[in-house]
Backbone as a printed PyTorch tensor [residue, N CA C, xyz], in Angstrom:
tensor([[[-13.8410,  45.9170, -13.9400],
         [-13.4390,  45.1940, -15.1290],
         [-14.6490,  44.9760, -16.0210]],

        [[-14.4440,  45.1850, -17.2580],
         [-15.5170,  44.9750, -18.2150],
         [-15.2780,  43.6570, -18.9230]],

        [[-16.1300,  42.7110, -18.6080],
         [-16.0150,  41.4210, -19.2600],
         [-17.0920,  41.2950, -20.3150]],

        [[-16.7650,  40.6750, -21.3890],
         [-17.7490,  40.4780, -22.4370],
         [-18.5720,  39.2410, -22.1170]],

        [[-19.7480,  39.1070, -22.6340],
         [-20.5600,  37.9090, -22.3860],
         [-19.8650,  36.6390, -22.8680]],

        [[-19.0080,  36.7620, -23.8730],
         [-18.2840,  35.5900, -24.3660],
         [-17.3560,  35.0370, -23.2860]],

        [[-16.6820,  35.9230, -22.5210],
         [-15.7960,  35.4850, -21.4440],
         [-16.5700,  34.8360, -20.3100]],

        [[-17.7580,  35.3240, -20.0160],
         [-18.5690,  34.7340, -18.9460],
         [-19.0140,  33.3250, -19.3080]],

        [[-19.2990,  33.0810, -20.5670],
         [-19.7190,  31.7510, -20.9880],
         [-18.5730,  30.7600, -20.8810]],

        [[-17.3500,  31.1870, -21.1580],
         [-16.2130,  30.2830, -21.0680],
         [-15.8890,  29.9210, -19.6300]],

        [[-16.1740,  30.8180, -18.6980],
         [-15.8400,  30.5760, -17.3080],
         [-16.9300,  29.8180, -16.5570]],

        [[-18.0830,  29.6390, -17.1580],
         [-19.1700,  28.9780, -16.4360],
         [-18.9160,  27.4830, -16.3390]],

        [[-19.3220,  26.8490, -15.2230],
         [-19.0810,  25.4130, -15.0500],
         [-19.8370,  24.5440, -16.0400]],

        [[-20.9880,  25.0090, -16.5060],
         [-21.7740,  24.1980, -17.4270],
         [-21.0350,  23.9950, -18.7460]],

        [[-20.3430,  25.0270, -19.1980],
         [-19.6230,  24.9280, -20.4550],
         [-18.4050,  24.0240, -20.2860]],

        [[-17.7040,  24.1440, -19.1580],
         [-16.5340,  23.3010, -18.9540],
         [-16.9210,  21.8480, -18.7410]],

        [[-18.0760,  21.5840, -18.1300],
         [-18.5120,  20.2040, -17.9340],
         [-18.8970,  19.5680, -19.2680]],

        [[-19.4380,  20.3630, -20.1750],
         [-19.8340,  19.8160, -21.4590],
         [-18.6170,  19.4670, -22.3050]],

        [[-17.5150,  20.1770, -22.1040],
         [-16.3280,  19.9030, -22.8980],
         [-15.4030,  18.8950, -22.2240]],

        [[-15.7930,  18.3480, -21.0830],
         [-14.9660,  17.3870, -20.3780],
         [-14.9030,  16.0850, -21.1590]],

        [[-13.7320,  15.4280, -21.1160],
         [-13.5810,  14.1660, -21.8290],
         [-13.9060,  12.9630, -20.9470]],

        [[-14.2160,  13.1820, -19.6640],
         [-14.5440,  12.0780, -18.7650],
         [-15.9160,  11.5290, -19.1170]],

        [[-16.0900,  10.2170, -19.0400],
         [-17.4110,   9.6500, -19.3320],
         [-18.4310,  10.1200, -18.2960]],

        [[-19.6080,  10.4750, -18.7540],
         [-20.6330,  11.0340, -17.8860],
         [-21.4880,   9.9640, -17.2040]],

        [[-21.3630,   8.6930, -17.5970],
         [-22.2040,   7.6590, -17.0230],
         [-21.5460,   6.9410, -15.8470]],

        [[-20.3710,   7.3980, -15.3970],
         [-19.7310,   6.7810, -14.2430],
         [-20.4600,   7.1970, -12.9740]],

        [[-20.8930,   6.2320, -12.1630],
         [-21.5970,   6.5970, -10.9350],
         [-20.6150,   7.1210,  -9.8900]],

        [[-21.0940,   8.0260,  -9.0880],
         [-20.3120,   8.5380,  -7.9650],
         [-20.8740,   7.8770,  -6.7150]],

        [[-20.0490,   7.0950,  -6.0490],
         [-20.4810,   6.3820,  -4.8630],
         [-20.0180,   7.1420,  -3.6260]],

        [[-20.9560,   7.5410,  -2.8140],
         [-20.6240,   8.2190,  -1.5720],
         [-20.5930,   7.1610,  -0.4830]],

        [[-19.4540,   7.0020,   0.1510],
         [-19.2860,   5.9820,   1.1720],
         [-19.2420,   6.6710,   2.5300]],

        [[-20.1780,   6.3010,   3.3680],
         [-20.2210,   6.8460,   4.7200],
         [-20.0930,   5.6870,   5.7010]],

        [[-19.2790,   5.8510,   6.7280],
         [-19.1500,   4.7660,   7.7010],
         [-20.4350,   4.5930,   8.4890]],

        [[-20.7880,   3.3520,   8.6930],
         [-21.9640,   3.0470,   9.4760],
         [-21.5990,   2.8240,  10.9270]],

        [[-22.5660,   2.5380,  11.7380],
         [-22.2620,   2.2650,  13.1370],
         [-21.4830,   0.9580,  13.2600]],

        [[-20.6110,   0.8480,  14.2370],
         [-19.8430,  -0.3880,  14.3850],
         [-20.7680,  -1.5630,  14.6980]],

        [[-20.4720,  -2.6800,  14.0670],
         [-21.2790,  -3.8680,  14.3030],
         [-20.6370,  -4.7010,  15.4020]],

        [[-21.4610,  -5.4370,  16.0950],
         [-20.9600,  -6.2970,  17.1630],
         [-20.2540,  -7.5000,  16.5580]],

        [[-19.1270,  -7.8410,  17.1040],
         [-18.3700,  -8.9850,  16.6150],
         [-18.9190, -10.2360,  17.2890]],

        [[-19.3270, -11.1700,  16.4660],
         [-19.8510, -12.4170,  17.0270],
         [-18.9120, -13.5470,  16.6640]],

        [[-18.6210, -14.3700,  17.6150],
         [-17.7760, -15.5290,  17.3760],
         [-18.6270, -16.7730,  17.4990]],

        [[-18.3460, -17.7290,  16.6470],
         [-19.1320, -18.9560,  16.6830],
         [-18.6920, -19.8530,  17.8360]],

        [[-17.4220, -19.7750,  18.2080],
         [-16.9240, -20.5910,  19.3010],
         [-16.1850, -19.6760,  20.2790]],

        [[-16.2900, -19.9370,  21.5560],
         [-15.5710, -19.0980,  22.4960],
         [-14.0630, -19.2710,  22.3430]],

        [[-13.3230, -18.2240,  22.6900],
         [-11.8690, -18.2830,  22.5820],
         [-11.3290, -19.3360,  23.5300]],

        [[-10.3210, -20.0300,  23.0650],
         [ -9.7370, -21.0940,  23.8670],
         [ -8.8660, -20.4950,  24.9580]],

        [[ -8.9880, -21.0200,  26.1500],
         [ -8.1710, -20.5640,  27.2690],
         [ -6.9290, -21.4210,  27.4410]],

        [[ -6.6880, -22.3100,  26.4880],
         [ -5.5350, -23.1850,  26.5630],
         [ -4.2540, -22.3680,  26.3650]],

        [[ -3.3180, -22.3730,  27.3230],
         [ -2.1010, -21.5700,  27.1730],
         [ -1.2360, -22.0030,  25.9990]],

        [[ -1.2900, -23.2590,  25.6090],
         [ -0.4770, -23.7240,  24.4910],
         [ -0.9390, -23.1020,  23.1790]],

        [[ -2.2380, -22.8800,  23.0110],
         [ -2.7370, -22.3070,  21.7670],
         [ -2.5290, -20.7980,  21.7300]],

        [[ -2.3940, -20.1490,  22.8650],
         [ -2.2000, -18.7000,  22.8890],
         [ -0.7530, -18.3250,  22.5760]],

        [[  0.1890, -19.2230,  22.7890],
         [  1.5900, -18.9240,  22.5590],
         [  2.0690, -19.3520,  21.1770]],

        [[  1.1830, -19.8200,  20.3230],
         [  1.5830, -20.2890,  19.0000],
         [  1.5370, -19.1530,  18.0030]],

        [[  2.4590, -19.1900,  17.0430],
         [  2.5030, -18.1990,  15.9830],
         [  1.6480, -18.6960,  14.8260]],

        [[  0.7930, -17.8320,  14.2800],
         [ -0.0300, -18.2710,  13.1640],
         [  0.8190, -18.3680,  11.8930]],

        [[  0.2720, -19.0050,  10.8700],
         [  1.0330, -19.3230,   9.6610],
         [  1.4690, -18.0710,   8.9100]],

        [[  0.6030, -17.0560,   8.8280],
         [  0.9780, -15.8590,   8.0760],
         [  2.1110, -15.1080,   8.7740]],

        [[  2.1150, -15.0790,  10.0970],
         [  3.2040, -14.4270,  10.8210],
         [  4.5060, -15.2010,  10.6530]],

        [[  4.4210, -16.5160,  10.6280],
         [  5.6260, -17.3260,  10.4270],
         [  6.1960, -17.1170,   9.0300]],

        [[  5.3300, -17.0500,   8.0120],
         [  5.7980, -16.7990,   6.6460],
         [  6.4510, -15.4290,   6.5420]],

        [[  5.8690, -14.4390,   7.2090],
         [  6.4530, -13.1010,   7.1750],
         [  7.8210, -13.0840,   7.8530]],

        [[  7.9440, -13.7750,   8.9680],
         [  9.2280, -13.8570,   9.6580],
         [ 10.2650, -14.5810,   8.8000]],

        [[  9.8690, -15.6790,   8.1710],
         [ 10.7890, -16.4240,   7.3170],
         [ 11.2200, -15.5910,   6.1130]],

        [[ 10.3090, -14.8110,   5.5640],
         [ 10.6490, -13.9570,   4.4330],
         [ 11.6310, -12.8700,   4.8650]],

        [[ 11.4400, -12.2960,   6.0440],
         [ 12.3500, -11.2650,   6.5350],
         [ 13.7430, -11.8350,   6.7900]],

        [[ 13.8200, -13.0150,   7.3770],
         [ 15.1280, -13.6450,   7.6230],
         [ 15.8030, -13.9740,   6.2910]],

        [[ 15.0400, -14.4670,   5.3370],
         [ 15.5860, -14.7600,   4.0140],
         [ 16.1090, -13.5070,   3.3250]],

        [[ 15.4010, -12.4020,   3.4630],
         [ 15.8590, -11.1520,   2.8580],
         [ 17.1490, -10.6730,   3.5180]],

        [[ 17.2590, -10.8330,   4.8290],
         [ 18.4850, -10.4160,   5.5210],
         [ 19.6630, -11.2960,   5.1190]],

        [[ 19.4320, -12.5940,   4.9500],
         [ 20.5030, -13.4920,   4.5050],
         [ 20.9320, -13.1250,   3.0900]],

        [[ 19.9790, -12.8310,   2.2330],
         [ 20.2780, -12.4530,   0.8520],
         [ 21.1290, -11.1870,   0.8000]],

        [[ 20.7550, -10.1740,   1.5620],
         [ 21.5250,  -8.9300,   1.5940],
         [ 22.9170,  -9.1790,   2.1690]],

        [[ 23.0110, -10.0210,   3.1860],
         [ 24.3150, -10.3440,   3.7570],
         [ 25.2170, -11.0360,   2.7540]],

        [[ 24.6680, -11.9800,   1.9880],
         [ 25.4740, -12.6720,   0.9770],
         [ 25.9220, -11.7260,  -0.1310]],

        [[ 25.0440, -10.8130,  -0.5350],
         [ 25.4500,  -9.8370,  -1.5480],
         [ 26.5460,  -8.9220,  -1.0200]],

        [[ 26.4650,  -8.5640,   0.2660],
         [ 27.5090,  -7.7290,   0.8620],
         [ 28.8380,  -8.4670,   0.8880]],

        [[ 28.8170,  -9.7250,   1.2760],
         [ 30.0480, -10.5230,   1.3240],
         [ 30.6190, -10.6870,  -0.0840]],

        [[ 29.7650, -10.9500,  -1.0720],
         [ 30.2520, -11.1080,  -2.4450],
         [ 30.8490,  -9.7990,  -2.9560]],

        [[ 30.2390,  -8.6770,  -2.6410],
         [ 30.7770,  -7.3860,  -3.0540],
         [ 32.0880,  -7.0710,  -2.3630]],

        [[ 32.1690,  -7.3820,  -1.0830],
         [ 33.4000,  -7.1790,  -0.3230],
         [ 34.5420,  -7.9950,  -0.9420]],

        [[ 34.2540,  -9.2560,  -1.2360],
         [ 35.2590, -10.1290,  -1.8330],
         [ 35.6770,  -9.6110,  -3.2080]],

        [[ 34.7200,  -9.1890,  -4.0200],
         [ 35.0340,  -8.7040,  -5.3640],
         [ 35.8780,  -7.4330,  -5.2960]],

        [[ 35.5760,  -6.5560,  -4.3480],
         [ 36.3460,  -5.3220,  -4.2230],
         [ 37.7820,  -5.6190,  -3.8220]],

        [[ 37.9830,  -6.5740,  -2.9410],
         [ 39.3400,  -6.9250,  -2.5290],
         [ 40.0780,  -7.7040,  -3.6230]],

        [[ 39.4040,  -8.6060,  -4.2910],
         [ 40.0130,  -9.4400,  -5.3130],
         [ 40.4700,  -8.6100,  -6.5000]],

        [[ 39.6620,  -7.5660,  -6.8290],
         [ 40.0080,  -6.7370,  -7.9830],
         [ 41.1090,  -5.7450,  -7.6760]],

        [[ 41.4060,  -5.5160,  -6.3990],
         [ 42.4310,  -4.5570,  -6.0200],
         [ 41.9110,  -3.1390,  -5.8970]],

        [[ 40.6190,  -2.9500,  -6.0860],
         [ 40.0520,  -1.6150,  -5.9660],
         [ 39.9960,  -1.1580,  -4.5170]],

        [[ 39.9570,  -2.1090,  -3.6150],
         [ 39.8720,  -1.7760,  -2.1810],
         [ 40.8930,  -2.6440,  -1.4600]],

        [[ 42.0630,  -2.1260,  -1.2150],
         [ 43.1560,  -2.9860,  -0.7300],
         [ 43.1320,  -3.2820,   0.7660]],

        [[ 42.1510,  -2.9460,   1.5110],
         [ 42.2000,  -3.1400,   2.9660],
         [ 42.0420,  -4.5900,   3.3270]]])
């Protein structure tokens, strides 16, 4: 293939980088994982069985939100069921 010098200049990365619209002053951060650090606790873990069987607050909120969502979906299903029967669209 015979390429002209004009075609070679268009295909070179230097020319395409110069015509890029991305800002050139954005830093590129290379993130490499470091060695694992030792976990230090200020107080030893409690061996009390009552404290080990307790649910923390974030888990309780998540459980309450899930139960609330299931109740909400159930109520919408019941309302839709009632509306379908009341309107006569679903006579069962």
